[in-house]
Structure formats: C-alpha cells, structure tokens
N, C-alpha and C positions, 0 to 999 in steps of 0.2 A: 583568349578561350571564351573565360570569365567573360567580358565584355561583351563577344559573340552572344554567348547564351543570356544574360540580360536584354540584347537588344534584338535575340529572336522571340524570347518573352514577352517583353514590351511590346512589338509587332504582333504578337497572337492577340494580346488584352484589348487592342487597338482595335484593332477588324474586330475583333467579338464585338466592342461597344459602339463599332459604327454599325454592324447588323441590328444590334440590341436595340437601335434608335430607329431603325425602317420603320420597327412593329410602329408605333405609335401615329409615324409619320403616315406611312402608309394608308393607316384608319383614318388620319384623317383628312389625306385626299381624296380615300375613297367616299367619305360624309361631305365633302366640301362638292365633288361630282354631283352625289347624289341631289343638291339643295342647286345643281346649276350657277355653281361661284356664288352661292348666298351665303352668310352667316347660319350657320347651323342652329334650329329652332332649340329654346331649353328643353325642351323634353329628350328631345334628341341627343341633344351633346349629353344629358346623363347617361344614356344607353352608353356613348362612347366610349364615357369615361370608361364604365363596368368591364364592355368587351374587351378594354385598352387592361383593366389591373389582370384579366384572364392571360390577355396574348402574351404578355408581356414572361410573364415566368414557363408560360408554356413554349415559347419559343426558345430563350435561355438555356430550359434542355435538351431541344431539339436540337439545336443548331451546335452544340458543345457532341450531341454525341455522330451525328452525324459524319463527323469531321470537314466542318466552315474551312477551319482553322490548320488544316496538315500541308494543303499547298501555298506558294507561295504567289504575290497577286501577280508580280512581275511576269510570272508563266501559267497564268490563268488560264484555261482549257478545255474541252468539253468534259473533262470529269468532272471539273470544280462546279459546271453548271448543272450536271444530270447531281450530284448531292444539293446546290441550290434549290431545283423542282422538287426530290424526292421531303428535302425540308420541310418546305415551304405546303407544300401539300397536304401532308401527314398531322404537321404544324393548323392548316386552315382547319383542318377537317377533328381535329382534337378542341380546337377554341368553341368549333361550329355546335359539336355537342355539349360541350360543360354552357356554353352558354343558352343551351335549350332545359339544363334541367336547370341551372341555377334561376335561370331569370326570365324563362321560359319565350327564352327571344324577343319580348316588349320593348316595342320601340326603335327594335335592330333591322330597319330594311333589309329585303333580301337581295337588293341589288349589290348591298356592301360587301356581302359573305358572300358574294360570285367576283365582284372585281376584286377585293381586297388580295388574296393571294395572287393575281396577276400583277397588282400595281407590289407587292415586297419581294415580286421576282423581281423586277424591271431594278427597284431600288440594289438590291444585293447584285445583282451580274454586270447588271452597266458600270457600275466604279470599277468591278476587275478589271474587264475588258477592255475599259477607257486608258486606263492605268499600263496596262500591257502596251496597248497602240499607244501609248504616249512615250511608252519606252522604246516599242522597237524604231518607231519615226526617228525617236533622238540618238539612235547605235547609227541608222543608215544615215544619217544626216551627220552624226560626229563620224562616223570609221572614212577619214580619207588614206588613213596608212592601216600599216599590218599584211600579214602574208595574204599574198593575194591567190586566192583556190580556187580553185574548178573541182567539183560536185559530180560525181559522174553516177548517176541514177535519183532518177526523182519521183521516187515511190513513198513507205513510208519511213525504211529508214534514212533517205536522201533528205525529207524532210526533217529529222530526227535532227541530222546532222547540222543542218545550213541552222536551224533553231538555234544547238547549240556557237556556232562560228560570230552567228549577229549575236548573241550574247558578249564578245568574246571583243576586247581590245582588240587582241593580237592576232586576231586573223579577220582577212576583209573577201568573204564570200562573192563573185564576180560572178559565175553563170554556170549552169546547171545543164548535162546531154542525157537522152536519154534516148535508147531505141525503140522507144513507141509515141508512134509520128503524132496520136492525141494530144501528147501533152508538150510538141514545138511550138512553144512561141509563147509559152504559160506563165504568170509566174505563181514564185512560192515565195513566203513573206519578203516580195521586192525583186527577186533573184530572178531572170530571164531563164525558160529552158532551148538553147538555142539549135539545138540538132541533135544527131544521133551521136554515137559510140567511133563513127568512124572519124568524124572531124576533129579528134582529142588534138593532133598533131597542127592541124591549124589554129584550132582555137589557145591552143599552149604559146603560141607565134602572137597570134592578134591581139589577145589581150594580157597578154607577160605575165601568165600563169609564173606559180612560184612553187606551187605544190597540187596535186593531184589527191583527190579521194574517194576511192572506190567503193560507193555503198547500198552494192545490189549482192545481199546474202546470198540468193536463189538462182544467183549466174554460175555456169557451166565452168569446164578446165580451160574451154575453148575463147569464152569469152576474157575471161580473166588474162588467160597467156597475152591472147593479144592485146588486153589496157595496157599491162606491164610492158609489152615491148615498145608499142608504143611511146609511152613514156618516159622508156629507156633512150629511142631515138629521138625523140622532141629534149633530153638532157633535164628532162625537171620528175620529181620525187613522187615515187604514188603509194600512200599509204590506204590500207582497207580500215572498217570496224572488227572490232575483238570478235570470237566463234560464240554462239550462244552458252558455250560448258563455259568460256571466260566471263560470261558475260551475265550469267545466271543471279538474279537476286540485288543484282545493284546500278542504276540510273547510268544513264550514257555521259561520258565526260572524254573531253576532249583528248586527255593525257591517255586514254585506251584506245587511240587513233594509233596505230602501230605500224610498221613494214610487213610489206608480203613476207612471208617464210614460205619453204619447201611445201610444209604441212598443206596451209592455206592450196597449195595445186594440184597434190595431189589425194585431200581428204575424199572422202565419198562421206554420205547419209551419215550420223548421229549414231552408234548402235545403241538400240535399248537392250538392257541388262536385267535379267531377274532378279532384282539386288535383295528379295526377300528370300530366294531360296540360295545365294550364296552367304547371306548372315546368319544364313541358317546352319550353313556345316563349319563356317569360322565363329560364329559367336561366342564369346566367355570356351576359346578352344585353344591351346599352347601351338603354336603355327611357326615349326623350323622351314627356312627360307635361307638354300646353299647359294653362293656365290651372290648375295646379297649386295656388293658394291658394283657389278656389274649394270648395265644398262635396263634389260630384262631385271634381274634380284632387284633392284633397288627401286623397280617401279611394282615392279611384284608387294616390295613393304611400304612404298606409302599408297596401295590401294588399299592391302590387307588389313592396317591402320586403322583404316578410317570404318572397318566393319566389328569392332567390339570386341576385338581376340581377347582375351584372357593375358597371353606373352606370348612377344613374338622373340623368336629364337634368331639374330642374326651369324649367321656361320660365313668366311671368308677367307681367302689366305693371303688377299692382298691388304697392308696394316692401313695403306691411306684410304684405298676405298672402303674399306670397313669405319674406320676413325668417320671420313665425309659422312656416310650414310646414316651411323649410330647418331653422329653431331644432329643432322637434320631433320628427324623424327624426334630427335628428344624437345628440339624447339617447338615443332607442330603438335606431338602428342603428349605435351607431359603429365598428362597423366596416366599413359599405356606404362605398364611395364615390360621395358627392352632387355634383352639378352644377349649381349656381343660377345662372340668366338671367333676369337685366332685358329681357325687350323684348316685340313688341309682336307677333303674329301678320299683322297691315297692313301690317309695314315687310320688303318680302321680303326688302332686303340682313341683316339683321335674322337671319330664318329660316333663309335659306341657310348663313350665318355657321355657325348653331347645326349643321347638318347635316351642314357640308364639316370640321368641328372634331373632331366627335362620334361621327359616322356611327353614327346609333340604328337597330338593328334591329327594334325596334320604338317604333310611337307612336299613344299612346291622345292624343287630339285630345277637349281638355275645354273649351277656351278657346269664348265663346261670350255674346252678350245674349242674359238668357234673360226680361228683365222684360218682361209685354206691353204691361201703358199707357206705359210709357215708350218702349219703340219704337212708340209710336202716334203719340209725337210728336215722332218720329228717325227716323223710317224708314232716310235717307239711310246714319244710322251702323252700323244695323240688317244693313244689304245689307255694308254693308265690313268689319266685322268676322265678323258668320256665313258670308257667302257668299264676298267675294272674300279673306277669314284663310282661309276653310278651304281654299281654291285654290292658297292662295299656298304651303301648309303639305304638301299634297296632293301637288303641282308637286315641293315641295324632298325629298317621302320618296320618288318616281316617278326624281327626276333622281339621288340618290342612293342608289339601290341598298335601301332600309325593305324589309323582310322583309313587317310590317304594320303596317297605319294602320287604326286602330279608332276610328269616327266615334260620338262620340256624342250621337243625336237625342233629341226629344221627340214624344211624343203630339199638340201641337198642330199640327204638320209634317203630319198626317192631315186633308185638308177644310180646309185653316187659314182663317180668316175673321179673323188679327190679321196684322203684318208678322212679328214673330216666328216663327209658325210655317212662313211662307211659303220666310222667308229659309233655316229647319232644310228644308224641305222641300228647295230646291232645293243645297243643300251636300249632300243626301241623294244626291240625281239627281246630279250629280257626278262625286260616289265612287263610285256603281253605276259608272256607264258607264267610268269613268277606268279603270277594274280588268280589261275590254278590252284598253287600249291598254299596259298595264302590266303589268313582272315582280311588282310591290310587287302581296300580296291586300289590298284595299279593302274593309274591314268595317264594319257601319254597325247601331247598336244603339239601340234606339228605345222610352223607356219615358215614365210619368206622371209628377204631383210625386212628392219626397222629404221627408218628416218632418226639416223643421226645417232645412231650406236656408236658403241666408242672400236675402230679400226675398221670400219662401214664408209662407203665412197663419199657421202656426203660432209667430212670430215675433209677427208682428201681434197676433194673440188674444192671447199674453200679454200682452204690455208693455198690452192693452188692461184683462187681468184685474187685474196690477196694480196699476192705478192707478184700479180701482171701478168699468170698464165703462164704458158700453154696447160691446159687442163686436158689429163691424159686419161683417155677412156679406150679401154683393151681392144673392141672391135665394133663397127659401123652397127650392125646387129644384135649385138650383147642386149640381151631383156630381163629383167629379176622382177618379183614379186615384191613389191613394199607396202608397208603399214607402218602406223605411227609405232611409238615406242606405247602410250595409254590405249590405244586401242588394240594392241594386240593382247596388253596384259589383261584388260578386261576382258576378252575374249578367254584367255586360259584360267580366272577366274571362274568362268560360265563353264566353262570344262568341266574344273573339278567339280560342279554343286551336279552338273545332269550325269557327269559319268555311274557306274557300279563295276564298274575295274573290266578291265582285257583291252579296252578299243583305245582306238587311235583317233583322238577328232584334228580335223585339217580343219585351220582357219579358211573362210569365205577372202582372198584376199584384192576380190576385184579381173583386174585385166592384168598383164605384165606390164613394165615401162620400158621402153628403149633407154639404157643407159646415154645413150646419145639426146635425147630429149631432156632428159632429166639435168647435163649438163647445161641442156642452151637455156632451162628454164632458171637454172642458180646463176646464169650471167646476166640471166634479165632480173631478177629479182636484185643482183646487187645494183642494177643502174648502169648497166653496160650491153652492149650488142654482141650478139654473139659471130664470132668471124672478122669481127670488124678491133674491137676493143680488147677483144681475146679470143686465142684460139685454141680450137677444140684439135689435138693430135693423138692418134691413131699409133698403136705401142705394142700389139701384139696379146692375147692370149695368155695367163700363166698359169704355170703345171696346176693342174687340177682344178682348170675352170673349164667352164661348157657355156654355149650360148644363151641356151633355154633351161629354164628351171622346171622342175615336174612338181608336183603338190603330189603326187599320188601314183603309184604302181601302177598296174594293165589289172594285173591278179587281185585288186584291191576294192575293187568294186564298190566305189565309195557312192554314201546313200544321206539322202537329206533326214536331218535332226530336228525337233520343237522348236530350233534356233535356227532364225535365215541364215545364220553367218557361219553353223560350225556346220561342219559337213564329217559323216563317221565312214573311215574305210576299215576292211574287213582285216580282222588279225588274224597274224602265220600262226598257225601250230607246228611248236619244231618236238622234239624228243629233249625232253628235259638233262635227265643226262649227261646226253651227250652234248649240250649247248652249254652246260658247265662244262665237260671236258676241254672243249674247241674254249671256250674262252680263259680255262687256265694255262691251255700251251699258248692260245695270245699275248699271256702275262707273263709267262716263261720267254718267249720271242724276245718282248716287249726289255726282258729286264736283262739278256744277252742282246740285247740290240739288232737283232738279225730279222734284218730288213726283210729280206728274200722271204723268211720265211712269215714274220707278221703279214704279207701281203695273203701269205696263200692259206694261213689261216682264217684269213678276215673273207680271201674268198670261198673260205666252205663254207664259212656263216652267211654270207652276202654272195649270190653266184653271181647277183648280175653287177657285181661292182666290178668295174674295166678302169683300173691304171695304168695300164703300160704303154698306152698311146689316146690323151688326152689333148683336148683343148679346142678343137678345128670344129667344123661345123658340124661335122659328122661325132663329134665328142671327140675329137682324138690330136694327139701332139706329139710331138719330140718325146721320145720317152725321158725321163727324171733321171738324173745321174747319180747312180745310189751309191758312190765312191763320197759324194760331197752331205750324205743324207745320215742325218743321227748321229752326228759327230760331237756334237757338242755334250 
C-alpha cells in the first residue's frame, strides 16, 4: 500500500513538472515561429525571459488548482482535455494582463499572446493522448488470451465496459452487438459492432464466446429476458452492469459486473423519495420496529438507521433473526444507539415494558404471521399474532404517547379468502378506527409479495432449480404483485411521512406477474432452458389461495396522492365498542381453539371473508379439513 502511494505521488509530481516545462518551451516555440524560425533578436529575447518569469508561477498555481493531476494518463479522455483548455485559457489571460501591467507589453509581439495558449494546449494534451493510444494499441497487440467476451450494447455503457475489458489481461473483448443499425460495422476501441441482438447465438458459436456482458441499462423487460434466454440456449454465461443504486459514486469496475437477478427482470423505474420529509419525522427520534428480524422488518431497520434516529429499538421473538440484524446494524452503524429486545407482540406485559422504558416516538409494526397455508392449519395462532398482537402494540403506542404508528399490511387483506388475509384486514380496521380516539397517528401500508422474502416462492424456486427440478407452480394462470424488499420499505417510510392518521396507503406495484413466467425467468437466469433442462410442474392451488390478488376493495375508492407510487384507500368506519367486543370474542375463541367460532367472528368483522371454498378460478376450493386444524 505504501509503495503504491509513493508511486502515485511520484507520478503526479512527474506530470506536474512535465506540464510546467511546457510553459517556457511553448513560449520559445512561439517566439521562434514569430521570427520565421530564425534566432530571436536580443531585445525580444529579453521580453521572452520576462514573460517566462511571469508565466511559470502563474501556470503552476492554475494547473494544480484545475486538477490536471487527478486523472491517470493511461485513461486520458475528454474531461482531461476540458480541464487543460480551461486552465490554459485562464492562465494565458492572467499572463497577458500581468504583462500589460508590469511591462506594458514592451517588445512582446501580439502573435505570441495568441499562439502561446494554442501551442501549450498541444504540448499538454498531445503526450497524454499519445500515451493512452500507445497503451491501448499495446494491449490490443498483446491480448491473445483471456475470456472471450461479447458486449451487448454499443452505447455509452457498452463503451465503458469495453474500455475496462481492454485494460485487463484476463478478458479479451471480441465483438459488440446492438439493435441500432447505424452502429453496425463500426468500431469502438478497435472492436467491431457486428449486428443486432437476434444474432447473439450465432455470434457465440462463430467467435467462441465464453462470456456475454449486457450493457443496455435502459433495456425493457422483454429485451433482457430475450438476451438471457438466447445465452442459456447458447450455453454461455450472461452478466449485467450494476444498477444505478449499486453504482452511485463509484467507478465501473469489472468485478462489479454480476449475474442477472430476478430483481433485474422485475424492477421498475427508480422510486423517487422525499428524503427530507422522511428524515424530518425520523431524525433524533426513538424508533421501534417489531418483527425486526424478518425480511421487511430487517430492511426497515437498515433504512431507518440511515435517517439519523436517536435510538433504534429492535423487537422480535426469533432469537437468531434478532441476533443477526443486531450484529449487522452494529457493524454498519457503529455510532447508532441500538436496543435489542427479545419478546413476543402477544405478551402485553413485555410490550408495555418496552414502551414505558424507551418511549418510542415512531413504531413500525412489521411483526406478523404471513404464510397462508400455515395459518389455514393454525388459524388461532394467526388471530393471536396478527390481530391480538397488533392490538396490544397499538394500544401501548396510544397509552405512551407515540407520535406515529405504521402498520405493515398485505394485499391479501382485500376480499380475503384465507385466515392470514382476514386477520390482517382486522388489524387494518383496528388501526384505522383507533386513529379517531387517539393522539397517535395510525397509518397503514398495504402491498403485495416481496422478492426473496422468507417463506416466499422465490427461495423455493431457487432450491428446486438447484436440485434439478421440477419447479412446482400451483396453477398456470396464478399471478401476483411483486416488489423488491428495498422498494417496498422505501414506500413504507414515505407513507409514514405523508400520513395524517387513519389512512391506508396502497403501494403501486405495477402489473401483476404470472408465477409461471416467474419460474421460467428464474430457470433462464440460472443458465438453463425452461421445459428442456428444468421442467415446470403444476400441482393445484393450496388451501386459502386464490388466482388473482387485489390491492383494494371496491368500496375503498382508491385515489392518487402527491407521490406517484402511493395510492390512498378510503377508510371504513365501524362502531368502536362493537369492534372491541368482536376482537375480544375472537381472542376467547382462539384461546379455546374453536375453529368454527373463529371463522364466524372473522366473518362478522370482515363480511367479505370467504373461506368455505377457496382456491379455484372463482376463488373457491375444497373445504379445509377442520379436524386437523389447530391441533398444535
């Protein structure tokens, strides 16, 4: 490291003295030209010396200030040339003014003042560009070996990738492809653009390609999927550039070029957040996150920690998950005050102790049971955790003067056909109506599936693909809304900033995705061909599962908000005492594990709940066998 630093310093000083040397040399050349390549007359030689004495210190300061030594000659480019132009023109102007003031331009030919900056620009830029040209040609001549690489995309991103590949001995860029016919048969850094993306398979075979790098950041989902499938068919690895979020503030390096992920295929435009508004309600506040060890809860902790909170209280009943997120946050945010509490949201004494001890200003309630088939088999536990647990935390927030309470809900709460969705709908109703009787602002956020969350379909598909298949899909037409975990959490934070209390914010999740397509894309990303290398098997809908999820009830009348990705659902008011009474009856039914009574009280609170026959295209299936339910 020290040796590298010394070399860097030496190279900078060498470049500095090189540039400074060109100041008197350029002046001498200009005087020489002025006198027709003849010796400079004595009286003019004296003026040459005077202007040189002025020019050297002036340009030494300007060269350094303009950062002519930030760049590396090996990668000299337009920004370097721009800096040289600005520095030389300013320096020439200062030298002219000083010469006029000090010497009244006596015996200084006017042509010298005009030609001097032109010659100096050539003297500074020429060696830099020549050095890069020699190096680039040298690499091109030497590179007989390395991973034979095809770059998809001949735009700005493709040029950046190509430049990096050329600078490395372990890669050999062979060809480019691009759908823009104006670029065909042209060259970038000596590498030819041979055709469009349709010819990728032929190119791989013709040039014995070992790696394909996709370098079209603006490409749509269809193009990306097509390239991935072509590469899978050709039996060659396909990688892509890091996203803007991954790349921000960093120079592109080959090590950052990575395999495609499902997020790359399903991601939408980068979400714009009002970070000032989010920081305003989080900065210097005590924030409690329940269910902090889960997929959403842990990402909430990561993002909340970036907003300058006073203290972050982690609350979870899973020991290992709590330990993991606690360790991660302490490593990433060493100066943040973190409190780790092992506890259950169903334990009112523990919850109230946390509120009394730490007095949280903001609560993100992410603790929930979310696995649909599991809660169909264990409805009493679903009620206890998702309904009673939410009530306990919400009541504690109200009693201890919490400013904001943000409930994390699900699209399965809309017209629910399963216990999981119905219990989350009751939690929504409780928080919505609680807002009218509390100083705490109760805000609900509702969204669909998150990619890669624990217990979701994505990890299951990954496991099945690794095992060689088949990948099991419940129904050819089943579809779901998907978001990435960071995307959904960002919008939860935004909703928390926008809410005035009592709202249900619905996250705009774009278009629903066919699970069948999801499976095919994951197989393609893995470098295999769906139906050929990995089979897809349809196993039928599970208990409590429906083909199409909805993001709002027909009576909720979704409307736009000031944020393009957040919609607002109209709240449903109910009698507060009646709701309290029904939830108490639900608690008693859950304690006694009377499944029929549980279902009856759920329907009383959520009339749209249909759990008798769920699963087929009409949202119905065979009745669940109540004899085996909740015997755990």
